[in-house]
PyMOL Python script that loads the backbone (N, CA, C, O; Angstrom):
from pymol import cmd

cmd.read_pdbstr("""\
ATOM      1  N   MET A   1     -23.717  13.471  15.193  1.00  0.00           N
ATOM      2  CA  MET A   1     -22.715  12.451  15.195  1.00  0.00           C
ATOM      3  C   MET A   1     -21.743  12.728  14.040  1.00  0.00           C
ATOM      4  O   MET A   1     -22.155  12.820  12.884  1.00  0.00           O
ATOM      5  N   LYS A   2     -20.481  12.856  14.357  1.00  0.00           N
ATOM      6  CA  LYS A   2     -19.462  13.069  13.329  1.00  0.00           C
ATOM      7  C   LYS A   2     -19.054  11.723  12.743  1.00  0.00           C
ATOM      8  O   LYS A   2     -18.823  10.760  13.474  1.00  0.00           O
ATOM      9  N   CYS A   3     -18.967  11.667  11.407  1.00  0.00           N
ATOM     10  CA  CYS A   3     -18.688  10.407  10.726  1.00  0.00           C
ATOM     11  C   CYS A   3     -17.586  10.579   9.684  1.00  0.00           C
ATOM     12  O   CYS A   3     -17.416  11.648   9.098  1.00  0.00           O
ATOM     13  N   GLY A   4     -16.858   9.513   9.475  1.00  0.00           N
ATOM     14  CA  GLY A   4     -15.911   9.422   8.378  1.00  0.00           C
ATOM     15  C   GLY A   4     -16.315   8.236   7.516  1.00  0.00           C
ATOM     16  O   GLY A   4     -16.874   7.261   8.019  1.00  0.00           O
ATOM     17  N   ILE A   5     -16.037   8.316   6.228  1.00  0.00           N
ATOM     18  CA  ILE A   5     -16.388   7.212   5.338  1.00  0.00           C
ATOM     19  C   ILE A   5     -15.123   6.652   4.686  1.00  0.00           C
ATOM     20  O   ILE A   5     -14.153   7.370   4.444  1.00  0.00           O
ATOM     21  N   TYR A   6     -15.168   5.354   4.413  1.00  0.00           N
ATOM     22  CA  TYR A   6     -14.060   4.663   3.763  1.00  0.00           C
ATOM     23  C   TYR A   6     -14.593   4.048   2.481  1.00  0.00           C
ATOM     24  O   TYR A   6     -15.516   3.234   2.520  1.00  0.00           O
ATOM     25  N   LEU A   7     -14.032   4.423   1.362  1.00  0.00           N
ATOM     26  CA  LEU A   7     -14.458   3.937   0.052  1.00  0.00           C
ATOM     27  C   LEU A   7     -13.332   3.111  -0.551  1.00  0.00           C
ATOM     28  O   LEU A   7     -12.160   3.468  -0.432  1.00  0.00           O
ATOM     29  N   ARG A   8     -13.694   1.999  -1.203  1.00  0.00           N
ATOM     30  CA  ARG A   8     -12.673   1.184  -1.860  1.00  0.00           C
ATOM     31  C   ARG A   8     -13.212   0.676  -3.181  1.00  0.00           C
ATOM     32  O   ARG A   8     -14.424   0.561  -3.366  1.00  0.00           O
ATOM     33  N   ILE A   9     -12.320   0.377  -4.086  1.00  0.00           N
ATOM     34  CA  ILE A   9     -12.685  -0.074  -5.427  1.00  0.00           C
ATOM     35  C   ILE A   9     -13.186  -1.514  -5.375  1.00  0.00           C
ATOM     36  O   ILE A   9     -12.756  -2.307  -4.537  1.00  0.00           O
ATOM     37  N   SER A  10     -14.089  -1.829  -6.273  1.00  0.00           N
ATOM     38  CA  SER A  10     -14.558  -3.199  -6.439  1.00  0.00           C
ATOM     39  C   SER A  10     -13.432  -4.035  -7.040  1.00  0.00           C
ATOM     40  O   SER A  10     -12.646  -3.521  -7.836  1.00  0.00           O
ATOM     41  N   ARG A  11     -13.341  -5.286  -6.681  1.00  0.00           N
ATOM     42  CA  ARG A  11     -12.280  -6.160  -7.173  1.00  0.00           C
ATOM     43  C   ARG A  11     -12.318  -6.262  -8.693  1.00  0.00           C
ATOM     44  O   ARG A  11     -11.269  -6.339  -9.332  1.00  0.00           O
ATOM     45  N   GLU A  12     -13.516  -6.265  -9.284  1.00  0.00           N
ATOM     46  CA  GLU A  12     -13.648  -6.466 -10.719  1.00  0.00           C
ATOM     47  C   GLU A  12     -13.368  -5.217 -11.546  1.00  0.00           C
ATOM     48  O   GLU A  12     -13.208  -5.308 -12.763  1.00  0.00           O
ATOM     49  N   GLU A  13     -13.307  -4.078 -10.918  1.00  0.00           N
ATOM     50  CA  GLU A  13     -13.228  -2.828 -11.661  1.00  0.00           C
ATOM     51  C   GLU A  13     -11.815  -2.262 -11.684  1.00  0.00           C
ATOM     52  O   GLU A  13     -11.072  -2.380 -10.710  1.00  0.00           O
ATOM     53  N   GLU A  14     -11.461  -1.661 -12.782  1.00  0.00           N
ATOM     54  CA  GLU A  14     -10.182  -0.979 -12.893  1.00  0.00           C
ATOM     55  C   GLU A  14     -10.430   0.515 -13.044  1.00  0.00           C
ATOM     56  O   GLU A  14     -11.481   0.928 -13.534  1.00  0.00           O
ATOM     57  N   VAL A  15      -9.478   1.312 -12.630  1.00  0.00           N
ATOM     58  CA  VAL A  15      -9.590   2.758 -12.744  1.00  0.00           C
ATOM     59  C   VAL A  15      -8.967   3.187 -14.057  1.00  0.00           C
ATOM     60  O   VAL A  15      -7.835   2.816 -14.365  1.00  0.00           O
ATOM     61  N   SER A  16      -9.701   3.961 -14.826  1.00  0.00           N
ATOM     62  CA  SER A  16      -9.126   4.488 -16.070  1.00  0.00           C
ATOM     63  C   SER A  16      -8.679   5.924 -15.815  1.00  0.00           C
ATOM     64  O   SER A  16      -7.537   6.146 -15.413  1.00  0.00           O
ATOM     65  N   ASP A  17      -9.531   6.880 -16.034  1.00  0.00           N
ATOM     66  CA  ASP A  17      -9.216   8.281 -15.745  1.00  0.00           C
ATOM     67  C   ASP A  17     -10.057   8.743 -14.570  1.00  0.00           C
ATOM     68  O   ASP A  17     -11.271   8.541 -14.558  1.00  0.00           O
ATOM     69  N   GLY A  18      -9.433   9.354 -13.594  1.00  0.00           N
ATOM     70  CA  GLY A  18     -10.182   9.851 -12.446  1.00  0.00           C
ATOM     71  C   GLY A  18     -10.597   8.721 -11.528  1.00  0.00           C
ATOM     72  O   GLY A  18      -9.885   7.728 -11.387  1.00  0.00           O
ATOM     73  N   GLU A  19     -11.756   8.878 -10.901  1.00  0.00           N
ATOM     74  CA  GLU A  19     -12.235   7.887  -9.955  1.00  0.00           C
ATOM     75  C   GLU A  19     -12.983   6.758 -10.660  1.00  0.00           C
ATOM     76  O   GLU A  19     -13.554   6.948 -11.734  1.00  0.00           O
ATOM     77  N   SER A  20     -12.969   5.601 -10.047  1.00  0.00           N
ATOM     78  CA  SER A  20     -13.704   4.457 -10.580  1.00  0.00           C
ATOM     79  C   SER A  20     -15.197   4.654 -10.347  1.00  0.00           C
ATOM     80  O   SER A  20     -15.609   5.440  -9.494  1.00  0.00           O
ATOM     81  N   ASN A  21     -15.998   3.925 -11.120  1.00  0.00           N
ATOM     82  CA  ASN A  21     -17.447   4.008 -10.950  1.00  0.00           C
ATOM     83  C   ASN A  21     -17.885   3.505  -9.586  1.00  0.00           C
ATOM     84  O   ASN A  21     -18.845   4.032  -9.025  1.00  0.00           O
ATOM     85  N   SER A  22     -17.210   2.500  -9.033  1.00  0.00           N
ATOM     86  CA  SER A  22     -17.616   1.984  -7.732  1.00  0.00           C
ATOM     87  C   SER A  22     -17.389   3.025  -6.632  1.00  0.00           C
ATOM     88  O   SER A  22     -18.190   3.120  -5.702  1.00  0.00           O
ATOM     89  N   ILE A  23     -16.319   3.796  -6.725  1.00  0.00           N
ATOM     90  CA  ILE A  23     -16.071   4.853  -5.736  1.00  0.00           C
ATOM     91  C   ILE A  23     -17.146   5.934  -5.845  1.00  0.00           C
ATOM     92  O   ILE A  23     -17.684   6.384  -4.833  1.00  0.00           O
ATOM     93  N   ILE A  24     -17.451   6.343  -7.056  1.00  0.00           N
ATOM     94  CA  ILE A  24     -18.476   7.363  -7.278  1.00  0.00           C
ATOM     95  C   ILE A  24     -19.818   6.875  -6.742  1.00  0.00           C
ATOM     96  O   ILE A  24     -20.533   7.622  -6.074  1.00  0.00           O
ATOM     97  N   GLY A  25     -20.161   5.616  -7.036  1.00  0.00           N
ATOM     98  CA  GLY A  25     -21.421   5.050  -6.576  1.00  0.00           C
ATOM     99  C   GLY A  25     -21.495   4.923  -5.068  1.00  0.00           C
ATOM    100  O   GLY A  25     -22.522   5.240  -4.467  1.00  0.00           O
ATOM    101  N   GLN A  26     -20.411   4.458  -4.447  1.00  0.00           N
ATOM    102  CA  GLN A  26     -20.385   4.328  -2.989  1.00  0.00           C
ATOM    103  C   GLN A  26     -20.584   5.682  -2.316  1.00  0.00           C
ATOM    104  O   GLN A  26     -21.362   5.804  -1.370  1.00  0.00           O
ATOM    105  N   ARG A  27     -19.880   6.697  -2.810  1.00  0.00           N
ATOM    106  CA  ARG A  27     -19.995   8.038  -2.237  1.00  0.00           C
ATOM    107  C   ARG A  27     -21.432   8.548  -2.359  1.00  0.00           C
ATOM    108  O   ARG A  27     -21.965   9.124  -1.410  1.00  0.00           O
ATOM    109  N   MET A  28     -22.062   8.342  -3.517  1.00  0.00           N
ATOM    110  CA  MET A  28     -23.416   8.808  -3.743  1.00  0.00           C
ATOM    111  C   MET A  28     -24.401   8.121  -2.783  1.00  0.00           C
ATOM    112  O   MET A  28     -25.255   8.782  -2.192  1.00  0.00           O
ATOM    113  N   ILE A  29     -24.279   6.800  -2.633  1.00  0.00           N
ATOM    114  CA  ILE A  29     -25.176   6.058  -1.746  1.00  0.00           C
ATOM    115  C   ILE A  29     -25.023   6.508  -0.299  1.00  0.00           C
ATOM    116  O   ILE A  29     -26.018   6.700   0.399  1.00  0.00           O
ATOM    117  N   ILE A  30     -23.797   6.676   0.149  1.00  0.00           N
ATOM    118  CA  ILE A  30     -23.552   7.095   1.533  1.00  0.00           C
ATOM    119  C   ILE A  30     -24.092   8.500   1.772  1.00  0.00           C
ATOM    120  O   ILE A  30     -24.729   8.751   2.796  1.00  0.00           O
ATOM    121  N   LYS A  31     -23.847   9.415   0.844  1.00  0.00           N
ATOM    122  CA  LYS A  31     -24.333  10.789   1.026  1.00  0.00           C
ATOM    123  C   LYS A  31     -25.856  10.847   1.007  1.00  0.00           C
ATOM    124  O   LYS A  31     -26.447  11.635   1.744  1.00  0.00           O
ATOM    125  N   GLN A  32     -26.507  10.026   0.175  1.00  0.00           N
ATOM    126  CA  GLN A  32     -27.973   9.967   0.178  1.00  0.00           C
ATOM    127  C   GLN A  32     -28.481   9.439   1.515  1.00  0.00           C
ATOM    128  O   GLN A  32     -29.468   9.945   2.050  1.00  0.00           O
ATOM    129  N   PHE A  33     -27.818   8.436   2.051  1.00  0.00           N
ATOM    130  CA  PHE A  33     -28.194   7.895   3.359  1.00  0.00           C
ATOM    131  C   PHE A  33     -28.067   8.968   4.430  1.00  0.00           C
ATOM    132  O   PHE A  33     -28.953   9.128   5.271  1.00  0.00           O
ATOM    133  N   MET A  34     -26.957   9.703   4.394  1.00  0.00           N
ATOM    134  CA  MET A  34     -26.719  10.723   5.409  1.00  0.00           C
ATOM    135  C   MET A  34     -27.702  11.884   5.297  1.00  0.00           C
ATOM    136  O   MET A  34     -27.997  12.534   6.300  1.00  0.00           O
ATOM    137  N   GLU A  35     -28.213  12.157   4.104  1.00  0.00           N
ATOM    138  CA  GLU A  35     -29.216  13.206   3.940  1.00  0.00           C
ATOM    139  C   GLU A  35     -30.513  12.859   4.665  1.00  0.00           C
ATOM    140  O   GLU A  35     -31.229  13.756   5.112  1.00  0.00           O
ATOM    141  N   THR A  36     -30.821  11.576   4.784  1.00  0.00           N
ATOM    142  CA  THR A  36     -32.041  11.159   5.485  1.00  0.00           C
ATOM    143  C   THR A  36     -31.806  10.981   6.983  1.00  0.00           C
ATOM    144  O   THR A  36     -32.756  10.790   7.743  1.00  0.00           O
ATOM    145  N   HIS A  37     -30.559  11.041   7.404  1.00  0.00           N
ATOM    146  CA  HIS A  37     -30.192  10.924   8.814  1.00  0.00           C
ATOM    147  C   HIS A  37     -29.423  12.191   9.196  1.00  0.00           C
ATOM    148  O   HIS A  37     -28.194  12.197   9.275  1.00  0.00           O
ATOM    149  N   LYS A  38     -30.169  13.239   9.425  1.00  0.00           N
ATOM    150  CA  LYS A  38     -29.588  14.579   9.623  1.00  0.00           C
ATOM    151  C   LYS A  38     -28.655  14.665  10.829  1.00  0.00           C
ATOM    152  O   LYS A  38     -27.864  15.602  10.932  1.00  0.00           O
ATOM    153  N   GLU A  39     -28.741  13.691  11.744  1.00  0.00           N
ATOM    154  CA  GLU A  39     -27.861  13.747  12.916  1.00  0.00           C
ATOM    155  C   GLU A  39     -26.423  13.371  12.568  1.00  0.00           C
ATOM    156  O   GLU A  39     -25.529  13.508  13.403  1.00  0.00           O
ATOM    157  N   MET A  40     -26.197  12.902  11.348  1.00  0.00           N
ATOM    158  CA  MET A  40     -24.857  12.501  10.915  1.00  0.00           C
ATOM    159  C   MET A  40     -24.185  13.637  10.144  1.00  0.00           C
ATOM    160  O   MET A  40     -24.789  14.264   9.274  1.00  0.00           O
ATOM    161  N   GLU A  41     -22.928  13.882  10.484  1.00  0.00           N
ATOM    162  CA  GLU A  41     -22.142  14.915   9.805  1.00  0.00           C
ATOM    163  C   GLU A  41     -20.869  14.287   9.244  1.00  0.00           C
ATOM    164  O   GLU A  41     -20.071  13.710   9.983  1.00  0.00           O
ATOM    165  N   LEU A  42     -20.692  14.407   7.943  1.00  0.00           N
ATOM    166  CA  LEU A  42     -19.493  13.868   7.299  1.00  0.00           C
ATOM    167  C   LEU A  42     -18.319  14.806   7.563  1.00  0.00           C
ATOM    168  O   LEU A  42     -18.347  15.975   7.177  1.00  0.00           O
ATOM    169  N   VAL A  43     -17.285  14.282   8.226  1.00  0.00           N
ATOM    170  CA  VAL A  43     -16.133  15.115   8.556  1.00  0.00           C
ATOM    171  C   VAL A  43     -14.849  14.666   7.863  1.00  0.00           C
ATOM    172  O   VAL A  43     -13.880  15.422   7.797  1.00  0.00           O
ATOM    173  N   ASN A  44     -14.841  13.412   7.338  1.00  0.00           N
ATOM    174  CA  ASN A  44     -13.632  12.950   6.670  1.00  0.00           C
ATOM    175  C   ASN A  44     -13.970  11.807   5.722  1.00  0.00           C
ATOM    176  O   ASN A  44     -14.966  11.104   5.896  1.00  0.00           O
ATOM    177  N   GLU A  45     -13.120  11.639   4.716  1.00  0.00           N
ATOM    178  CA  GLU A  45     -13.288  10.563   3.743  1.00  0.00           C
ATOM    179  C   GLU A  45     -11.936   9.962   3.431  1.00  0.00           C
ATOM    180  O   GLU A  45     -10.960  10.676   3.199  1.00  0.00           O
ATOM    181  N   TRP A  46     -11.888   8.630   3.428  1.00  0.00           N
ATOM    182  CA  TRP A  46     -10.703   7.901   3.017  1.00  0.00           C
ATOM    183  C   TRP A  46     -11.071   7.090   1.781  1.00  0.00           C
ATOM    184  O   TRP A  46     -12.159   6.519   1.712  1.00  0.00           O
ATOM    185  N   CYS A  47     -10.184   7.038   0.824  1.00  0.00           N
ATOM    186  CA  CYS A  47     -10.505   6.403  -0.441  1.00  0.00           C
ATOM    187  C   CYS A  47      -9.319   5.569  -0.933  1.00  0.00           C
ATOM    188  O   CYS A  47      -8.215   6.085  -1.100  1.00  0.00           O
ATOM    189  N   ASP A  48      -9.560   4.277  -1.161  1.00  0.00           N
ATOM    190  CA  ASP A  48      -8.567   3.382  -1.762  1.00  0.00           C
ATOM    191  C   ASP A  48      -8.977   3.116  -3.200  1.00  0.00           C
ATOM    192  O   ASP A  48      -9.326   1.985  -3.540  1.00  0.00           O
ATOM    193  N   ASP A  49      -8.943   4.113  -4.035  1.00  0.00           N
ATOM    194  CA  ASP A  49      -9.308   3.941  -5.437  1.00  0.00           C
ATOM    195  C   ASP A  49      -8.117   3.317  -6.151  1.00  0.00           C
ATOM    196  O   ASP A  49      -7.034   3.902  -6.198  1.00  0.00           O
ATOM    197  N   GLY A  50      -8.321   2.144  -6.696  1.00  0.00           N
ATOM    198  CA  GLY A  50      -7.229   1.425  -7.338  1.00  0.00           C
ATOM    199  C   GLY A  50      -6.687   0.306  -6.483  1.00  0.00           C
ATOM    200  O   GLY A  50      -5.817  -0.446  -6.921  1.00  0.00           O
ATOM    201  N   TYR A  51      -7.200   0.181  -5.241  1.00  0.00           N
ATOM    202  CA  TYR A  51      -6.779  -0.873  -4.339  1.00  0.00           C
ATOM    203  C   TYR A  51      -7.995  -1.687  -3.941  1.00  0.00           C
ATOM    204  O   TYR A  51      -8.857  -1.195  -3.213  1.00  0.00           O
ATOM    205  N   SER A  52      -8.076  -2.904  -4.401  1.00  0.00           N
ATOM    206  CA  SER A  52      -9.216  -3.768  -4.119  1.00  0.00           C
ATOM    207  C   SER A  52      -9.246  -4.183  -2.651  1.00  0.00           C
ATOM    208  O   SER A  52      -8.209  -4.255  -1.991  1.00  0.00           O
ATOM    209  N   GLY A  53     -10.433  -4.451  -2.161  1.00  0.00           N
ATOM    210  CA  GLY A  53     -10.592  -4.977  -0.809  1.00  0.00           C
ATOM    211  C   GLY A  53     -10.174  -6.429  -0.701  1.00  0.00           C
ATOM    212  O   GLY A  53     -10.172  -6.996   0.392  1.00  0.00           O
ATOM    213  N   ALA A  54      -9.817  -7.042  -1.832  1.00  0.00           N
ATOM    214  CA  ALA A  54      -9.393  -8.448  -1.824  1.00  0.00           C
ATOM    215  C   ALA A  54      -7.981  -8.605  -1.287  1.00  0.00           C
ATOM    216  O   ALA A  54      -7.546  -9.727  -1.026  1.00  0.00           O
ATOM    217  N   THR A  55      -7.247  -7.496  -1.113  1.00  0.00           N
ATOM    218  CA  THR A  55      -5.902  -7.564  -0.550  1.00  0.00           C
ATOM    219  C   THR A  55      -5.846  -6.751   0.728  1.00  0.00           C
ATOM    220  O   THR A  55      -6.784  -6.013   1.033  1.00  0.00           O
ATOM    221  N   PHE A  56      -4.766  -6.873   1.478  1.00  0.00           N
ATOM    222  CA  PHE A  56      -4.606  -6.098   2.694  1.00  0.00           C
ATOM    223  C   PHE A  56      -3.769  -4.851   2.480  1.00  0.00           C
ATOM    224  O   PHE A  56      -3.488  -4.127   3.435  1.00  0.00           O
ATOM    225  N   ALA A  57      -3.364  -4.584   1.241  1.00  0.00           N
ATOM    226  CA  ALA A  57      -2.588  -3.385   0.934  1.00  0.00           C
ATOM    227  C   ALA A  57      -3.516  -2.173   0.985  1.00  0.00           C
ATOM    228  O   ALA A  57      -4.534  -2.152   0.292  1.00  0.00           O
ATOM    229  N   ARG A  58      -3.192  -1.194   1.769  1.00  0.00           N
ATOM    230  CA  ARG A  58      -4.012   0.000   1.920  1.00  0.00           C
ATOM    231  C   ARG A  58      -3.152   1.248   1.779  1.00  0.00           C
ATOM    232  O   ARG A  58      -1.963   1.237   2.098  1.00  0.00           O
ATOM    233  N   VAL A  59      -3.771   2.329   1.294  1.00  0.00           N
ATOM    234  CA  VAL A  59      -3.098   3.603   1.116  1.00  0.00           C
ATOM    235  C   VAL A  59      -3.075   4.392   2.413  1.00  0.00           C
ATOM    236  O   VAL A  59      -2.157   5.177   2.647  1.00  0.00           O
ATOM    237  N   ILE A  60      -4.066   4.192   3.248  1.00  0.00           N
ATOM    238  CA  ILE A  60      -4.268   5.004   4.460  1.00  0.00           C
ATOM    239  C   ILE A  60      -3.079   4.941   5.369  1.00  0.00           C
ATOM    240  O   ILE A  60      -3.080   5.564   6.431  1.00  0.00           O
TER     241      ILE A  60
END
""", "prot")
cmd.dss("prot")
cmd.show_as("cartoon", "prot")
cmd.util.cbc("prot")
cmd.orient("prot")
């Protein structure tokens, strides 16, 4: 199964240099999940780092 993941920043967190901790953590959790479900293949990633899910503004 081909999969894409969507990562977004936590409302409480701000980005300083590079990626936010919430983006790094989300990516790690998803990749660990996919390692235990070998039928899943990561083919794309979308990331709204710096854009909270509390608004409808998206980079995509």
